[in-house]
ZADO-1210 file (C-alpha; in nm, 4 decimals, padded with zeros to 6 digits):
<atoms>
<atom x="00.0031" y="-00.0018" z="00.0029" code="MET" pos="1"/>
<atom x="00.1218" y="00.3514" z="-00.0958" code="SER" pos="2"/>
<atom x="00.0092" y="00.6662" z="00.0627" code="HIS" pos="3"/>
<atom x="00.1270" y="01.0259" z="00.0952" code="ALA" pos="4"/>
<atom x="00.3685" y="00.9553" z="00.3815" code="VAL" pos="5"/>
<atom x="00.5159" y="00.6450" z="00.2254" code="ALA" pos="6"/>
<atom x="00.5739" y="00.8513" z="-00.0985" code="ARG" pos="7"/>
<atom x="00.7294" y="01.1332" z="00.0815" code="LEU" pos="8"/>
<atom x="00.9550" y="00.8754" z="00.2763" code="ARG" pos="9"/>
<atom x="01.0724" y="00.7119" z="-00.0608" code="ALA" pos="10"/>
<atom x="01.1424" y="01.0698" z="-00.2147" code="LYS" pos="11"/>
<atom x="01.3401" y="01.1583" z="00.0985" code="ARG" pos="12"/>
<atom x="01.5469" y="00.8454" z="00.0941" code="MET" pos="13"/>
<atom x="01.6278" y="00.8749" z="-00.2722" code="SER" pos="14"/>
<atom x="01.7874" y="01.2081" z="-00.1968" code="SER" pos="15"/>
<atom x="02.0288" y="01.0703" z="00.0599" code="MET" pos="16"/>
<atom x="02.3927" y="00.9850" z="00.0186" code="ASP" pos="17"/>
<atom x="02.3552" y="00.6801" z="00.2470" code="LYS" pos="18"/>
<atom x="02.0664" y="00.4732" z="00.3827" code="PRO" pos="19"/>
<atom x="01.8909" y="00.5972" z="00.6838" code="PHE" pos="20"/>
<atom x="01.9269" y="00.3581" z="00.9847" code="ILE" pos="21"/>
<atom x="01.6923" y="00.3910" z="01.2696" code="ALA" pos="22"/>
<atom x="01.8549" y="00.4809" z="01.6018" code="ARG" pos="23"/>
<atom x="01.9316" y="00.1665" z="01.8139" code="GLY" pos="24"/>
<atom x="01.8460" y="-00.0993" z="01.5488" code="SER" pos="25"/>
<atom x="01.9731" y="-00.2225" z="01.2226" code="ARG" pos="26"/>
<atom x="01.7095" y="-00.5044" z="01.2132" code="THR" pos="27"/>
<atom x="01.5263" y="-00.5150" z="00.8849" code="PRO" pos="28"/>
<atom x="01.1684" y="-00.3581" z="00.9040" code="ARG" pos="29"/>
<atom x="00.8365" y="-00.4091" z="00.7144" code="CYS" pos="30"/>
<atom x="00.8123" y="-00.1433" z="00.4619" code="PRO" pos="31"/>
<atom x="00.4325" y="-00.1340" z="00.5155" code="GLY" pos="32"/>
<atom x="00.4310" y="-00.0599" z="00.8882" code="CYS" pos="33"/>
<atom x="00.7955" y="00.0103" z="00.9774" code="ARG" pos="34"/>
<atom x="00.8021" y="-00.2493" z="01.2533" code="VAL" pos="35"/>
<atom x="01.0318" y="-00.5478" z="01.2524" code="MET" pos="36"/>
<atom x="00.8839" y="-00.8264" z="01.0299" code="PHE" pos="37"/>
<atom x="00.8297" y="-01.0640" z="01.3320" code="SER" pos="38"/>
<atom x="00.5870" y="-00.8050" z="01.4608" code="HIS" pos="39"/>
<atom x="00.4264" y="-00.6716" z="01.1480" code="CYS" pos="40"/>
<atom x="00.0817" y="-00.5193" z="01.1996" code="LEU" pos="41"/>
<atom x="-00.0083" y="-00.4631" z="00.8379" code="CYS" pos="42"/>
<atom x="-00.2996" y="-00.7121" z="00.8500" code="PRO" pos="43"/>
<atom x="-00.4472" y="-00.4921" z="01.1292" code="LEU" pos="44"/>
<atom x="-00.4476" y="-00.1670" z="00.9339" code="ARG" pos="45"/>
<atom x="-00.7808" y="00.0028" z="00.9302" code="PRO" pos="46"/>
<atom x="-00.9118" y="00.2683" z="00.6943" code="GLN" pos="47"/>
<atom x="-01.2150" y="00.4798" z="00.7713" code="VAL" pos="48"/>
<atom x="-01.4231" y="00.7075" z="00.5351" code="ALA" pos="49"/>
<atom x="-01.3921" y="01.0670" z="00.6674" code="THR" pos="50"/>
<atom x="-01.5261" y="01.3925" z="00.5376" code="ARG" pos="51"/>
<atom x="-01.2265" y="01.5670" z="00.6986" code="ALA" pos="52"/>
<atom x="-00.8787" y="01.5621" z="00.5430" code="GLY" pos="53"/>
<atom x="-00.5270" y="01.5796" z="00.6946" code="MET" pos="54"/>
<atom x="-00.2336" y="01.7731" z="00.5532" code="CYS" pos="55"/>
<atom x="00.0922" y="01.6821" z="00.7122" code="LEU" pos="56"/>
<atom x="00.3921" y="01.9252" z="00.6823" code="ILE" pos="57"/>
<atom x="00.6844" y="01.7167" z="00.7788" code="MET" pos="58"/>
<atom x="01.0153" y="01.8247" z="00.9218" code="CYS" pos="59"/>
<atom x="01.3376" y="01.6954" z="00.7446" code="ASP" pos="60"/>
<atom x="01.3868" y="01.3260" z="00.8323" code="ILE" pos="61"/>
<atom x="01.0455" y="01.2823" z="01.0137" code="GLU" pos="62"/>
<atom x="00.9151" y="01.0557" z="00.7418" code="PRO" pos="63"/>
<atom x="01.2127" y="00.8262" z="00.7829" code="LEU" pos="64"/>
<atom x="01.1740" y="00.7581" z="01.1442" code="LYS" pos="65"/>
<atom x="00.9976" y="00.4274" z="01.2130" code="PRO" pos="66"/>
<atom x="00.8281" y="00.5849" z="01.5274" code="SER" pos="67"/>
<atom x="00.6608" y="00.8639" z="01.3154" code="ASN" pos="68"/>
<atom x="00.2895" y="00.8570" z="01.3772" code="THR" pos="69"/>
<atom x="00.1940" y="01.0718" z="01.0816" code="GLY" pos="70"/>
<atom x="00.2296" y="00.7466" z="00.8917" code="TRP" pos="71"/>
<atom x="-00.0626" y="00.6038" z="01.1023" code="LEU" pos="72"/>
<atom x="-00.2860" y="00.9014" z="01.0017" code="ILE" pos="73"/>
<atom x="-00.2291" y="00.8267" z="00.6369" code="ALA" pos="74"/>
<atom x="-00.2971" y="00.4583" z="00.6946" code="ASP" pos="75"/>
<atom x="-00.6419" y="00.5463" z="00.8363" code="VAL" pos="76"/>
<atom x="-00.7481" y="00.8632" z="00.6710" code="VAL" pos="77"/>
<atom x="-00.7669" y="00.8271" z="00.2913" code="ARG" pos="78"/>
<atom x="-00.7579" y="01.1916" z="00.2300" code="ASP" pos="79"/>
<atom x="-00.4118" y="01.2569" z="00.3863" code="THR" pos="80"/>
<atom x="-00.1447" y="01.4644" z="00.2083" code="THR" pos="81"/>
<atom x="00.2209" y="01.5054" z="00.3178" code="ALA" pos="82"/>
<atom x="00.4670" y="01.7617" z="00.2201" code="PHE" pos="83"/>
<atom x="00.8362" y="01.8076" z="00.3257" code="GLY" pos="84"/>
<atom x="00.9209" y="02.1337" z="00.5017" code="TRP" pos="85"/>
<atom x="01.1839" y="02.3749" z="00.4014" code="SER" pos="86"/>
<atom x="01.2576" y="02.7311" z="00.5180" code="ARG" pos="87"/>
<atom x="01.3542" y="02.8430" z="00.1638" code="THR" pos="88"/>
<atom x="01.1047" y="02.6573" z="-00.0513" code="GLU" pos="89"/>
<atom x="00.7368" y="02.5868" z="-00.0592" code="VAL" pos="90"/>
<atom x="00.5961" y="02.2812" z="-00.2301" code="ASP" pos="91"/>
<atom x="00.3609" y="02.4253" z="-00.5066" code="PRO" pos="92"/>
<atom x="00.1361" y="02.1250" z="-00.4337" code="GLY" pos="93"/>
<atom x="00.0934" y="02.2433" z="-00.0788" code="LEU" pos="94"/>
<atom x="-00.0140" y="02.5933" z="-00.1901" code="LEU" pos="95"/>
<atom x="-00.2604" y="02.4596" z="-00.4361" code="ALA" pos="96"/>
<atom x="-00.4138" y="02.2381" z="-00.1614" code="LEU" pos="97"/>
<atom x="-00.4552" y="02.5223" z="00.0799" code="LEU" pos="98"/>
<atom x="-00.6242" y="02.7461" z="-00.1916" code="ALA" pos="99"/>
<atom x="-00.8483" y="02.4424" z="-00.3062" code="ASP" pos="100"/>
<atom x="-01.2124" y="02.5746" z="-00.2585" code="PRO" pos="101"/>
<atom x="-01.3272" y="02.2276" z="-00.1402" code="GLN" pos="102"/>
<atom x="-01.1297" y="02.2614" z="00.1746" code="TRP" pos="103"/>
<atom x="-01.1463" y="02.4814" z="00.4925" code="GLN" pos="104"/>
<atom x="-00.7894" y="02.4602" z="00.6349" code="PRO" pos="105"/>
<atom x="-00.7271" y="02.4881" z="00.9902" code="TYR" pos="106"/>
<atom x="-00.3599" y="02.5164" z="01.1121" code="LEU" pos="107"/>
<atom x="-00.3435" y="02.3135" z="01.4311" code="VAL" pos="108"/>
<atom x="-00.1114" y="02.4831" z="01.6973" code="PHE" pos="109"/>
<atom x="-00.1350" y="02.5941" z="02.0494" code="PRO" pos="110"/>
<atom x="-00.3242" y="02.9204" z="02.0822" code="GLY" pos="111"/>
<atom x="-00.1294" y="03.0309" z="02.4024" code="GLU" pos="112"/>
<atom x="00.1478" y="03.1784" z="02.1691" code="PHE" pos="113"/>
<atom x="-00.0940" y="03.3688" z="01.9179" code="LEU" pos="114"/>
<atom x="-00.3228" y="03.6688" z="01.9274" code="ALA" pos="115"/>
<atom x="-00.6579" y="03.5774" z="02.0359" code="ALA" pos="116"/>
<atom x="-00.8368" y="03.6907" z="01.7097" code="GLU" pos="117"/>
<atom x="-00.6477" y="03.4214" z="01.5125" code="ARG" pos="118"/>
<atom x="-00.7347" y="03.1343" z="01.7342" code="VAL" pos="119"/>
<atom x="-01.0475" y="02.9149" z="01.7128" code="VAL" pos="120"/>
<atom x="-01.1255" y="02.6165" z="01.9452" code="THR" pos="121"/>
<atom x="-01.4096" y="02.4712" z="01.7309" code="GLU" pos="122"/>
<atom x="-01.4487" y="02.3360" z="01.3815" code="VAL" pos="123"/>
<atom x="-01.7171" y="02.5482" z="01.2041" code="GLN" pos="124"/>
<atom x="-01.9473" y="02.3924" z="00.9492" code="ALA" pos="125"/>
<atom x="-01.8898" y="02.5858" z="00.6142" code="VAL" pos="126"/>
<atom x="-02.1282" y="02.5054" z="00.3375" code="PRO" pos="127"/>
<atom x="-01.9557" y="02.3389" z="00.0407" code="GLY" pos="128"/>
<atom x="-01.6286" y="02.3054" z="00.2208" code="LYS" pos="129"/>
<atom x="-01.4591" y="02.0071" z="00.4067" code="ARG" pos="130"/>
<atom x="-01.2394" y="02.0564" z="00.7049" code="PRO" pos="131"/>
<atom x="-00.8730" y="02.0211" z="00.6358" code="LEU" pos="132"/>
<atom x="-00.6327" y="01.9960" z="00.9363" code="PHE" pos="133"/>
<atom x="-00.2870" y="02.1138" z="00.8788" code="VAL" pos="134"/>
<atom x="-00.0388" y="01.9474" z="01.1162" code="LEU" pos="135"/>
<atom x="00.3253" y="02.0338" z="01.1667" code="LEU" pos="136"/>
<atom x="00.4741" y="01.6845" z="01.2197" code="ASP" pos="137"/>
<atom x="00.8018" y="01.7585" z="01.4073" code="ALA" pos="138"/>
<atom x="00.9482" y="01.7586" z="01.7557" code="THR" pos="139"/>
<atom x="00.8034" y="02.0565" z="01.9568" code="TRP" pos="140"/>
<atom x="01.1085" y="02.2818" z="01.8959" code="PRO" pos="141"/>
<atom x="01.1105" y="02.2000" z="01.5277" code="GLU" pos="142"/>
<atom x="00.7246" y="02.2725" z="01.5087" code="ALA" pos="143"/>
<atom x="00.7624" y="02.6222" z="01.6653" code="ARG" pos="144"/>
<atom x="01.0472" y="02.6949" z="01.4082" code="LYS" pos="145"/>
<atom x="00.8219" y="02.5823" z="01.1188" code="MET" pos="146"/>
<atom x="00.5316" y="02.7916" z="01.2514" code="PHE" pos="147"/>
<atom x="00.7313" y="03.0923" z="01.2628" code="ARG" pos="148"/>
<atom x="00.9232" y="03.0567" z="00.9356" code="LYS" pos="149"/>
<atom x="00.6268" y="02.9641" z="00.7133" code="SER" pos="150"/>
<atom x="00.4522" y="03.2941" z="00.6183" code="PRO" pos="151"/>
<atom x="00.2257" y="03.1132" z="00.3644" code="TYR" pos="152"/>
<atom x="00.0359" y="02.9593" z="00.6641" code="LEU" pos="153"/>
<atom x="-00.0225" y="03.3083" z="00.8381" code="ASP" pos="154"/>
<atom x="-00.3658" y="03.3689" z="00.6770" code="HIS" pos="155"/>
<atom x="-00.5128" y="03.0345" z="00.8135" code="LEU" pos="156"/>
<atom x="-00.7164" y="03.0242" z="01.1235" code="PRO" pos="157"/>
<atom x="-00.5221" y="02.8425" z="01.4018" code="VAL" pos="158"/>
<atom x="-00.7077" y="02.5547" z="01.5821" code="LEU" pos="159"/>
<atom x="-00.6026" y="02.5319" z="01.9408" code="SER" pos="160"/>
<atom x="-00.6841" y="02.2040" z="02.1063" code="LEU" pos="161"/>
<atom x="-00.8028" y="02.2787" z="02.4586" code="GLU" pos="162"/>
<atom x="-00.7760" y="01.9636" z="02.6681" code="SER" pos="163"/>
<atom x="-00.6171" y="01.8263" z="02.9886" code="GLU" pos="164"/>
<atom x="-00.5658" y="01.4918" z="02.8114" code="GLN" pos="165"/>
<atom x="-00.2141" y="01.3592" z="02.8730" code="LEU" pos="166"/>
<atom x="-00.0128" y="01.1994" z="02.6010" code="SER" pos="167"/>
<atom x="-00.0003" y="00.8142" z="02.5984" code="ARG" pos="168"/>
<atom x="00.2730" y="00.8038" z="02.3303" code="TYR" pos="169"/>
<atom x="00.5678" y="00.6031" z="02.4654" code="ARG" pos="170"/>
<atom x="00.8079" y="00.5810" z="02.1613" code="LEU" pos="171"/>
<atom x="00.9778" y="00.9254" z="02.2148" code="ARG" pos="172"/>
<atom x="01.0422" y="01.1460" z="02.5237" code="ARG" pos="173"/>
<atom x="00.8987" y="01.4894" z="02.5701" code="SER" pos="174"/>
<atom x="00.9657" y="01.7493" z="02.8419" code="THR" pos="175"/>
<atom x="00.5779" y="01.8039" z="02.8948" code="ARG" pos="176"/>
<atom x="00.3176" y="01.5060" z="02.9365" code="ASP" pos="177"/>
<atom x="00.0523" y="01.7353" z="02.7640" code="ASP" pos="178"/>
<atom x="00.2383" y="01.7485" z="02.4280" code="HIS" pos="179"/>
<atom x="00.0459" y="01.5042" z="02.2117" code="LEU" pos="180"/>
<atom x="00.2037" y="01.3010" z="01.9254" code="CYS" pos="181"/>
<atom x="00.0770" y="01.3771" z="01.5734" code="THR" pos="182"/>
<atom x="-00.1417" y="01.0966" z="01.5595" code="SER" pos="183"/>
<atom x="-00.3136" y="01.1818" z="01.8956" code="GLU" pos="184"/>
<atom x="-00.3592" y="01.5417" z="01.7792" code="VAL" pos="185"/>
<atom x="-00.5306" y="01.4181" z="01.4427" code="ALA" pos="186"/>
<atom x="-00.7515" y="01.2002" z="01.6464" code="ALA" pos="187"/>
<atom x="-00.8527" y="01.5158" z="01.8473" code="ARG" pos="188"/>
<atom x="-00.9208" y="01.7099" z="01.5401" code="CYS" pos="189"/>
<atom x="-01.1296" y="01.4232" z="01.4009" code="LEU" pos="190"/>
<atom x="-01.3548" y="01.4179" z="01.7085" code="ALA" pos="191"/>
<atom x="-01.3948" y="01.8041" z="01.6938" code="LEU" pos="192"/>
<atom x="-01.5158" y="01.7515" z="01.3317" code="ALA" pos="193"/>
<atom x="-01.7773" y="01.5095" z="01.4500" code="GLY" pos="194"/>
<atom x="-01.5824" y="01.2083" z="01.3198" code="GLU" pos="195"/>
<atom x="-01.5826" y="01.0140" z="01.6489" code="GLU" pos="196"/>
<atom x="-01.5470" y="00.6587" z="01.4886" code="HIS" pos="197"/>
<atom x="-01.2499" y="00.7661" z="01.2861" code="ALA" pos="198"/>
<atom x="-01.0937" y="00.9292" z="01.5921" code="ALA" pos="199"/>
<atom x="-01.1530" y="00.6314" z="01.8086" code="GLU" pos="200"/>
<atom x="-01.0131" y="00.4057" z="01.5250" code="THR" pos="201"/>
<atom x="-00.7012" y="00.6119" z="01.4922" code="LEU" pos="202"/>
<atom x="-00.6420" y="00.6128" z="01.8732" code="ASP" pos="203"/>
<atom x="-00.6832" y="00.2370" z="01.8873" code="ALA" pos="204"/>
<atom x="-00.4458" y="00.1886" z="01.5858" code="TYR" pos="205"/>
<atom x="-00.1877" y="00.4016" z="01.7777" code="LEU" pos="206"/>
<atom x="-00.2108" y="00.1859" z="02.0868" code="GLU" pos="207"/>
<atom x="-00.1749" y="-00.1410" z="01.8875" code="VAL" pos="208"/>
<atom x="00.1130" y="00.0218" z="01.6769" code="PHE" pos="209"/>
<atom x="00.2947" y="00.1298" z="01.9990" code="THR" pos="210"/>
<atom x="00.2583" y="-00.2136" z="02.1503" code="GLY" pos="211"/>
<atom x="00.4076" y="-00.3896" z="01.8543" code="HIS" pos="212"/>
<atom x="00.6836" y="-00.1448" z="01.8317" code="TYR" pos="213"/>
<atom x="00.7846" y="-00.1857" z="02.1905" code="LEU" pos="214"/>
<atom x="00.7394" y="-00.5598" z="02.1961" code="ASP" pos="215"/>
<atom x="00.9743" y="-00.5837" z="01.9122" code="ALA" pos="216"/>
<atom x="01.2375" y="-00.3844" z="02.0901" code="LYS" pos="217"/>
<atom x="01.2063" y="-00.6124" z="02.3884" code="GLN" pos="218"/>
<atom x="01.1882" y="-00.9335" z="02.1777" code="SER" pos="219"/>
<atom x="00.8490" y="-01.0196" z="02.3005" code="VAL" pos="220"/>
<atom x="00.5715" y="-01.1436" z="02.0667" code="LEU" pos="221"/>
<atom x="00.2608" y="-00.9226" z="02.0775" code="PRO" pos="222"/>
<atom x="-00.0582" y="-01.0549" z="02.2351" code="ASP" pos="223"/>
<atom x="-00.3153" y="-01.0486" z="01.9430" code="LEU" pos="224"/>
<atom x="-00.5975" y="-01.1067" z="02.1691" code="GLU" pos="225"/>
<atom x="-00.5371" y="-00.8400" z="02.4246" code="ASP" pos="226"/>
<atom x="-00.7690" y="-00.5501" z="02.4855" code="ALA" pos="227"/>
<atom x="-00.5951" y="-00.3250" z="02.2438" code="ALA" pos="228"/>
<atom x="-00.6216" y="-00.5632" z="01.9559" code="HIS" pos="229"/>
<atom x="-00.9854" y="-00.6523" z="02.0206" code="GLN" pos="230"/>
<atom x="-01.0784" y="-00.2851" z="02.0455" code="ARG" pos="231"/>
<atom x="-00.9127" y="-00.2180" z="01.7102" code="LEU" pos="232"/>
<atom x="-01.0733" y="-00.5036" z="01.5358" code="ARG" pos="233"/>
<atom x="-01.4208" y="-00.4005" z="01.6671" code="ALA" pos="234"/>
<atom x="-01.3708" y="-00.0438" z="01.5272" code="LEU" pos="235"/>
<atom x="-01.2473" y="-00.1830" z="01.2089" code="ALA" pos="236"/>
<atom x="-01.5890" y="-00.3371" z="01.1478" code="LEU" pos="237"/>
<atom x="-01.7429" y="00.0116" z="01.1383" code="GLY" pos="238"/>
<atom x="-01.9357" y="00.2484" z="01.3602" code="PRO" pos="239"/>
<atom x="-02.2255" y="00.0934" z="01.5603" code="PRO" pos="240"/>
<atom x="-02.5649" y="00.1254" z="01.3624" code="VAL" pos="241"/>
</atoms>
């Protein structure tokens, strides 16, 4: 399966002088889920029809990292696009997407750093338009730099996620427990757009991915019948009628 993040990853790899080796491991990984082959979760990959779209602006080598969760968003949400970020260049495809009249873009970023008039906390229904959530996929320091140095995003309303939810992401360290990973942010956005089933599915998929990833690091086989796997399989059947 090829999606926007996979294609961006392939493009980034083709431009490198030497292969990218994930930190701490040289074990071959499944190209479909980026987990060691013994812990592959490709058969568990869900996909949910959504009205909302996702636009990932990815910092430098972020698409290459096996722990990147933007990949999970592209697995689940069919209308996901991904663009590499550069301080000096802007992908014309990104500008065209942001100007596409079918979309109402929201730049997702903490509102505490901005003037109040630019910040929104709800997704407004706009006739004839679908919500498009623009996510800066990077570490927190990198995301702040991207926000400051991307003037082509300055006209977008900024969606600030107001929540006391703590991140459950365990694959990278953060200095703050309230900094959500990209997949968690996307799930919150989907919920705000009224796409509860898609939000729950993405959340469940992240939990299963995290389990497989950590089990692989510890050389422990995943329990395919645990609560996380059962939840994901139930959600993959579709929303309750």
